[in-house]
C-alpha positions, 0 to 999 in steps of 0.5 A: 493223956491230956485232952488233945485240942488242935490249934492251927497258926496261919497268916499272911498279906491281908487286903485291907488292914480293916479286914481278914481277907488274904491277899493272895491265898497262894502265898498263905503262910501256914506255920502249923498245927499245935496240940494246945492253945499254949504252943500255938500261941508261942508260934503266933508270937513269933511270927507276929513279932517277927513281922510287926513292921508290916501293917499289912501282914497278920497271924491268927490261931484257929481252934480247929478242935471247935470245927471238929468237935464243938463240945470242946468250945470253952467260954474261957476264951482260951480253949 
């Protein structure tokens, strides 16, 4: 069984395009939790592409596994 490296994909309208503060947390779009970066990236790409015309809407991949177990942190940048 492959190592499970949980990733969260979320997004919403930002208060300012220069920052990462969401305008209204009650409207945050929690896309889902994924077992690896590749699956999370697919979900992120779909949401980001669907909102490409809205400059204030951004989606992010959060590396949950790094919060749960810092020893899973990878220097490759894709863990």
